[in-house]
C-alpha positions as CSV (number, residue, x, y, z in Angstrom):
1,X,0.0,-0.1,0.0
2,X,1.3,3.3,-1.1
3,X,2.8,5.7,2.0
4,X,0.7,9.2,2.6
5,X,1.7,12.1,4.3
6,X,-0.3,15.3,5.5
7,X,1.3,18.5,5.5
8,X,-0.2,21.3,7.1
9,X,1.8,24.9,5.5
10,X,1.2,28.2,6.0
11,X,4.4,29.2,8.1
12,X,8.4,29.7,7.1
13,X,10.5,27.0,8.2
14,X,13.9,28.0,9.5
15,X,17.0,25.4,11.2
16,X,19.9,23.6,9.9
17,X,19.7,20.9,7.6
18,X,22.6,18.3,7.3
19,X,23.3,17.4,3.5
20,X,23.2,14.2,2.3
21,X,25.8,12.5,-0.1
22,X,24.9,12.9,-3.8
23,X,22.5,10.6,-4.8
24,X,23.5,10.7,-8.3
25,X,27.6,10.1,-7.6
26,X,26.6,7.3,-4.9
27,X,24.9,5.3,-7.1
28,X,27.3,5.2,-10.3
29,X,30.4,4.6,-7.6
30,X,28.5,1.7,-6.7
31,X,28.5,0.3,-10.3
32,X,32.3,1.5,-10.5
33,X,32.9,-1.3,-7.9
34,X,32.0,-4.1,-9.6
35,X,35.1,-2.7,-12.6
36,X,37.6,-4.4,-9.3
37,X,38.0,-7.4,-7.4
38,X,39.9,-5.4,-5.0
39,X,38.0,-4.1,-2.0
40,X,36.3,-0.4,-2.3
41,X,35.2,1.7,0.7
42,X,32.7,4.3,-0.1
43,X,32.3,7.3,3.1
44,X,29.3,9.8,3.0
45,X,26.5,7.0,0.8
46,X,23.4,9.1,1.6
47,X,20.8,6.6,3.2
48,X,17.8,6.4,0.3
49,X,16.3,4.2,-1.9
50,X,18.6,5.0,-4.9
51,X,21.4,3.5,-2.8
52,X,19.5,1.0,-1.7
53,X,18.5,-0.2,-5.3
54,X,22.6,0.4,-6.5
55,X,23.7,-2.3,-3.7
56,X,20.9,-4.9,-4.6
57,X,22.4,-4.2,-8.5
58,X,25.6,-5.5,-7.5
59,X,25.1,-7.9,-5.0
60,X,22.9,-9.8,-7.5
61,X,25.6,-9.5,-10.0
62,X,28.2,-11.1,-7.0
63,X,29.3,-7.8,-4.7
64,X,29.7,-8.8,-1.2
65,X,28.7,-5.5,0.3
66,X,28.5,-4.2,3.9
67,X,26.8,-0.9,5.4
68,X,28.3,0.7,8.3
69,X,26.5,4.5,9.2
70,X,27.3,6.4,6.1
71,X,29.9,4.1,4.6
72,X,29.8,1.2,2.1
73,X,32.3,-1.5,1.6
74,X,31.9,-3.5,-1.2
75,X,34.2,-6.4,-3.2
76,X,32.6,-8.6,-6.2
77,X,35.7,-10.8,-6.4
78,X,34.1,-12.9,-8.9
79,X,31.2,-12.3,-11.1
80,X,28.2,-14.8,-10.3
81,X,25.6,-13.1,-12.6
82,X,25.9,-11.3,-16.0
83,X,22.1,-10.7,-16.4
84,X,20.3,-7.3,-15.4
85,X,17.5,-8.4,-17.0
86,X,15.1,-9.2,-13.9
87,X,16.3,-5.8,-12.4
88,X,16.4,-3.3,-15.1
89,X,12.9,-2.6,-14.8
90,X,13.2,-1.0,-11.1
91,X,15.7,1.2,-11.9
92,X,18.3,3.2,-15.2
93,X,20.8,2.3,-12.9
94,X,21.4,-1.3,-14.7
95,X,22.7,0.5,-18.4
96,X,26.1,1.2,-15.9
97,X,26.5,-2.2,-15.6
98,X,27.2,-2.8,-19.0
99,X,31.1,-2.4,-19.5
100,X,32.2,-3.7,-16.3
101,X,30.3,-6.9,-17.1
102,X,31.4,-6.9,-20.3
103,X,35.2,-6.2,-19.0
104,X,34.7,-8.9,-16.1
105,X,33.3,-12.0,-18.4
106,X,33.1,-10.9,-21.4
107,X,28.7,-10.6,-21.9
108,X,26.2,-8.7,-20.3
109,X,22.4,-9.0,-20.8
110,X,19.7,-6.4,-19.9
111,X,16.2,-5.6,-20.0
112,X,14.2,-2.7,-21.2
113,X,14.6,0.1,-18.8
114,X,12.6,1.8,-16.2
115,X,12.9,5.4,-14.4
116,X,11.2,8.3,-13.7
117,X,8.4,9.9,-15.9
118,X,10.4,13.0,-17.6
119,X,10.7,12.3,-21.1
120,X,12.6,10.2,-23.3
121,X,15.9,8.7,-22.3
122,X,17.3,6.8,-25.1
123,X,19.9,3.7,-24.3
124,X,20.7,3.7,-28.2
125,X,24.0,6.6,-27.3
126,X,25.6,3.6,-24.9
127,X,24.9,1.0,-27.0
128,X,26.2,2.3,-30.0
129,X,29.6,4.2,-27.9
130,X,30.0,0.3,-26.7
131,X,29.8,-1.2,-30.3
132,X,32.4,1.1,-31.9
133,X,34.4,-0.1,-28.6
134,X,34.3,-3.7,-29.8
135,X,30.4,-5.1,-27.8
136,X,28.5,-7.3,-30.6
137,X,24.7,-6.1,-29.5
138,X,21.6,-8.3,-30.2
139,X,18.1,-7.3,-29.3
140,X,15.6,-9.9,-28.1
141,X,12.2,-9.1,-27.1
142,X,13.6,-8.8,-23.9
143,X,15.8,-6.6,-23.8
144,X,19.5,-6.5,-25.2
145,X,22.6,-9.1,-25.3
146,X,25.7,-7.9,-25.5
147,X,29.2,-10.1,-26.0
148,X,32.8,-8.6,-26.1
149,X,34.6,-10.9,-28.4
150,X,38.3,-9.2,-28.2
151,X,37.3,-7.4,-25.7
152,X,36.7,-4.1,-25.9
153,X,39.1,-1.3,-27.4
154,X,39.7,2.9,-27.2
155,X,38.1,4.9,-29.8
156,X,37.1,8.5,-30.7
157,X,33.3,8.7,-29.1
158,X,32.1,11.7,-30.1
159,X,28.4,12.6,-28.5
160,X,25.5,14.2,-30.3
161,X,24.7,15.5,-26.9
162,X,26.7,16.0,-23.4
163,X,24.2,12.9,-21.8
164,X,25.6,12.2,-17.9
165,X,24.7,8.4,-18.4
166,X,26.3,8.3,-21.9
167,X,29.4,9.9,-20.6
168,X,29.6,7.4,-17.3
169,X,29.7,4.3,-19.9
170,X,32.0,5.4,-22.1
171,X,34.3,6.1,-19.2
172,X,33.6,2.6,-17.2
173,X,34.2,1.1,-20.6
174,X,37.4,3.0,-21.9
175,X,39.0,2.7,-18.3
176,X,40.0,-1.1,-18.7
177,X,39.7,-0.8,-22.8
178,X,43.4,-1.7,-24.8
179,X,44.8,2.3,-25.8
180,X,43.1,5.4,-26.1
181,X,39.7,6.8,-25.7
182,X,38.6,10.3,-26.1
183,X,35.2,11.5,-25.5
184,X,33.8,14.5,-27.0
185,X,31.3,16.4,-26.4
186,X,31.1,14.6,-23.0
187,X,29.1,15.7,-19.6
188,X,31.4,17.5,-17.2
189,X,29.0,17.9,-14.0
190,X,30.5,17.4,-10.9
191,X,29.1,13.9,-9.9
192,X,31.1,12.6,-13.4
193,X,34.4,14.6,-11.6
194,X,33.6,13.0,-8.2
195,X,33.6,9.5,-10.9
196,X,36.6,10.8,-12.7
197,X,38.7,11.1,-8.6
198,X,37.4,7.5,-7.4
199,X,38.5,6.3,-11.0
200,X,41.6,7.5,-10.6
201,X,41.8,6.3,-7.0
202,X,41.3,2.6,-8.4
203,X,44.3,3.4,-10.8
204,X,42.5,5.0,-14.2
205,X,44.3,7.7,-16.4
206,X,41.8,10.1,-17.3
207,X,42.4,13.9,-18.2
208,X,40.4,16.6,-19.1
209,X,41.1,18.0,-21.5
210,X,40.0,21.8,-23.0
211,X,35.5,22.0,-23.4
212,X,33.9,18.7,-22.7
213,X,36.8,16.8,-23.9
214,X,37.7,13.5,-21.8
215,X,41.1,11.4,-22.6
216,X,41.4,7.7,-21.0
217,X,44.3,5.6,-21.3
218,X,42.9,1.8,-20.7
219,X,45.1,0.4,-17.8
220,X,45.3,-3.8,-17.1
221,X,43.6,-3.5,-13.6
222,X,42.2,-1.5,-11.3
223,X,42.3,-1.7,-8.0
224,X,40.7,-1.1,-3.9
225,X,40.4,2.3,-3.0
226,X,38.3,4.5,-0.3
227,X,36.6,7.6,-1.5
228,X,34.3,10.0,0.0
229,X,31.4,11.0,-1.9
230,X,30.5,14.9,-2.7
231,X,27.4,16.8,-1.1
232,X,24.7,16.6,-3.4
233,X,23.7,19.5,-5.0
234,X,20.0,19.0,-5.9
235,X,19.5,18.7,-1.6
236,X,20.8,21.8,-1.6
237,X,18.7,23.9,-4.2
238,X,15.7,22.0,-2.8
239,X,15.9,23.0,0.8
240,X,17.0,26.6,-0.5
241,X,13.4,26.4,-2.8
242,X,11.9,25.6,0.0
243,X,13.6,28.7,2.2
244,X,12.7,30.9,-0.6
245,X,9.2,29.5,-1.3
246,X,7.9,29.9,2.5
247,X,10.2,32.7,3.5
248,X,12.2,31.2,5.7
249,X,15.8,30.6,6.7
250,X,17.3,27.1,5.9
251,X,21.5,26.9,6.6
252,X,22.7,23.9,4.3
253,X,25.8,22.7,6.1
254,X,28.2,20.9,3.9
255,X,27.1,22.7,0.9
256,X,29.5,22.7,-2.1
257,X,29.8,26.4,-3.4
258,X,31.5,25.8,-6.4
259,X,29.1,23.3,-7.6
260,X,25.8,25.9,-6.9
261,X,27.3,29.3,-9.1
262,X,24.5,28.8,-11.7
263,X,21.4,28.6,-9.2
264,X,23.2,30.9,-6.4
265,X,23.1,34.1,-9.3
266,X,19.2,32.9,-9.4
267,X,18.3,33.6,-6.0
268,X,19.6,36.9,-5.8
269,X,18.3,37.9,-9.2
270,X,14.8,36.4,-7.7
271,X,15.0,38.6,-4.4
272,X,16.3,35.8,-2.2
273,X,19.7,35.9,0.0
274,X,22.4,33.9,0.8
275,X,25.4,33.6,3.0
276,X,28.5,30.8,1.9
277,X,30.1,29.9,4.7
278,X,33.3,28.0,6.0
279,X,31.2,24.6,6.5
280,X,27.9,25.5,4.1
281,X,25.5,28.1,2.8
282,X,22.6,29.9,5.0
283,X,19.3,30.8,2.5
284,X,17.3,33.2,3.8
285,X,14.2,34.1,2.2
286,X,12.8,37.9,0.8
287,X,10.4,39.8,1.4
288,X,9.3,40.7,-1.8
289,X,10.4,38.5,-4.8
290,X,11.1,39.6,-8.8
291,X,10.2,37.5,-11.7
292,X,12.8,36.2,-13.4
293,X,13.5,34.0,-16.6
294,X,15.2,30.6,-16.5
295,X,16.4,28.5,-18.8
296,X,18.0,25.0,-17.7
297,X,20.9,23.6,-19.2
298,X,24.1,20.9,-18.9
299,X,26.4,22.2,-16.1
300,X,27.7,24.5,-15.9
301,X,24.4,25.7,-17.2
302,X,21.2,25.5,-15.0
303,X,20.6,22.0,-13.5
304,X,17.1,20.6,-15.0
305,X,16.7,19.2,-11.0
306,X,16.3,22.4,-9.9
307,X,13.7,24.1,-12.1
308,X,10.9,22.3,-10.1
309,X,11.3,22.9,-6.5
310,X,12.2,26.8,-7.5
311,X,9.1,27.5,-9.5
312,X,7.1,26.9,-6.0
313,X,9.5,30.2,-5.1
314,X,8.8,31.6,-8.6
315,X,4.6,31.5,-7.7
316,X,5.0,33.9,-4.8
317,X,7.2,36.0,-7.1
318,X,5.9,39.5,-8.1
319,X,5.2,39.9,-12.4
320,X,6.4,37.2,-14.6
321,X,8.9,34.4,-14.8
322,X,9.6,32.3,-17.7
323,X,11.3,28.6,-17.4
324,X,12.6,27.4,-20.7
325,X,13.7,23.4,-20.4
326,X,16.2,22.3,-23.0
327,X,17.2,19.0,-21.3
328,X,13.6,17.0,-21.1
329,X,11.0,17.4,-22.9
330,X,8.2,16.0,-20.7
331,X,9.7,18.0,-17.0
332,X,6.7,19.9,-16.8
333,X,3.7,17.4,-15.9
334,X,3.8,18.3,-12.6
335,X,2.8,21.7,-13.4
336,X,-1.1,20.8,-13.5
337,X,-1.5,20.3,-9.9
338,X,0.4,23.6,-9.0
339,X,-2.6,25.6,-11.7
340,X,-5.3,23.5,-9.3
341,X,-3.3,24.8,-6.0
342,X,-3.9,28.4,-7.6
343,X,-0.9,28.8,-9.5
344,X,-1.0,30.6,-12.6
345,X,1.4,29.1,-14.9
346,X,1.4,28.7,-19.0
347,X,3.3,26.2,-20.8
348,X,4.1,26.7,-23.8
349,X,5.5,24.4,-27.6
350,X,7.5,27.0,-28.2
351,X,11.2,28.1,-26.7
352,X,10.9,31.1,-24.7
353,X,14.8,31.1,-24.4
354,X,18.0,32.5,-26.0
355,X,19.2,28.9,-26.1
356,X,19.7,26.2,-28.4
357,X,17.0,23.7,-27.5
358,X,16.6,19.9,-29.1
359,X,12.8,20.3,-28.4
360,X,12.2,23.4,-30.9
361,X,9.5,22.7,-33.2
362,X,9.0,19.3,-32.1
363,X,5.5,19.9,-30.1
364,X,6.3,19.7,-26.5
365,X,5.1,21.9,-24.3
366,X,8.9,22.6,-22.4
367,X,8.6,26.1,-21.2
368,X,6.3,28.0,-19.1
369,X,5.0,31.7,-17.7
370,X,4.6,32.4,-14.1
371,X,2.8,34.9,-13.3
372,X,2.2,36.1,-9.8
373,X,2.0,36.4,-6.7
374,X,-0.8,33.6,-6.1
375,X,-1.4,32.4,-2.6
376,X,-1.5,28.3,-3.2
377,X,-4.6,26.4,-1.6
378,X,-4.3,23.1,0.3
379,X,-4.7,20.1,-2.1
380,X,-4.2,16.1,-2.1
381,X,-1.8,15.3,-4.8
382,X,-0.6,11.5,-5.9
383,X,3.5,12.3,-6.5
384,X,4.8,11.4,-10.2
385,X,8.5,11.4,-9.6
386,X,11.4,12.7,-7.5
387,X,11.8,15.9,-8.2
388,X,8.2,16.2,-9.0
389,X,7.2,15.7,-5.4
390,X,9.8,17.7,-4.0
391,X,7.9,20.7,-5.8
392,X,4.7,19.4,-4.4
393,X,6.1,18.9,-1.0
394,X,7.6,22.7,-0.7
395,X,4.0,24.0,-2.6
396,X,2.0,22.3,0.2
397,X,3.9,23.8,3.1
398,X,3.8,27.1,1.2
399,X,-0.3,26.5,1.4
400,X,-2.9,27.1,3.6
401,X,-4.1,24.3,5.1
402,X,-3.2,21.0,5.3
403,X,-2.9,18.8,2.3
404,X,-2.5,14.8,1.5
405,X,0.9,13.4,0.0
406,X,0.5,9.6,-1.8
407,X,2.7,7.9,-3.5
408,X,5.9,9.4,-1.5
409,X,7.8,6.5,-2.0
410,X,9.8,8.6,-5.3
411,X,10.7,10.8,-2.5
412,X,12.2,8.1,-0.5
413,X,14.3,7.2,-3.5
414,X,15.9,10.2,-3.8
415,X,15.7,12.0,-0.2
416,X,17.5,10.5,3.2
417,X,15.3,11.0,6.2
418,X,13.3,13.6,4.2
419,X,10.6,14.2,6.5
420,X,12.0,14.1,10.0
421,X,14.7,16.9,8.5
422,X,11.6,18.4,7.4
423,X,10.0,18.5,10.9
424,X,13.5,19.6,12.6
425,X,13.2,22.5,10.0
426,X,9.4,23.5,11.9
427,X,7.7,22.0,9.2
428,X,4.1,20.5,9.7
429,X,4.0,16.5,8.4
430,X,2.5,13.4,9.0
431,X,3.5,9.8,8.2
432,X,0.9,7.7,7.6
433,X,1.4,4.9,10.5
434,X,-0.7,2.4,8.8
435,X,0.6,2.5,5.7
436,X,4.2,2.2,6.6
437,X,4.2,-0.7,9.0
């Protein structure tokens, strides 16, 4: 039975919250541990469902894992299974096991992938890159089977789009491939850099060139190491947006300034305040917000996962705000619920921005205009995915009265101990105990 929470809104939140390790970095580090038969120790692992799914995935393939507090030790001395067909529907992480499996046992099997419904996220980029490096791919009615009869060989891989997932697949393939791999138009997100740092500790040779280029020299083997996962920049933006929307004050302990430069500019243009301190960032809501224009983009641009929670603050801004989504074409499915709560949001198929956009003239509603300020009213909402769910949660904390959120499992997949941390900030939440039993 799906869990529910009741939320009583209408009051500012304030206090200190410790930022967890990055969900996106931790899950990829867990997968990377498959590249060696030696122990890998990962510190600052976030304790949420994404980490559980990643751990389940590598355990299914033969890893022995041990979790103590926020430290996870993994060792895959031997690969006991080369198929992740049965786990593919749970999460898109399964695609990243292909390169490690091809290196360790020369074959891999994957089913069709699940994940949040935020737009098309095809795996053809992954498969084409692996094919170019020497893998033979056969598609079946259940998924895909891959073999590498002669191993993988370094190649020039030029990505048509700086996809984070594809960049990760090619990196995982290149570190043990024969010769040199050059990735052009690679993703350069902080989580990619964190993966590179982990792999360097394991013995990989990876060089970041000018622009979006990576050069990787394959090595014969990788070894064990210890690594600390970087703080989650999406979490920081989520709590900061909560502070803005409720006009509260939240100190995000552990927030890293360099990973949030673009987001911080948006907060200042909105009319919010922040103070960068040695051990984190203090976010303070303003008395009057101004509408602003945002265009999501790959790093170092405005992150697509930042826009949903910040849109709630934009509903409280004076004037008109414009958000142009250039990363996922179906990221605005959550606005219907906000409109029902009283927000004035209009979607558009046109590109309302200046950035080059893959979705131009393709009939996707990937731009919105937000007019404010508008009071929000309580509502009963069903959470569709992680980031939209967090936006709903912030909206219900802004709204006067009691709201109910169902299907909150999505939130538990993305955030560690979210409800208790919010209660610690003064939020009025109650989890349905009968559902959580």
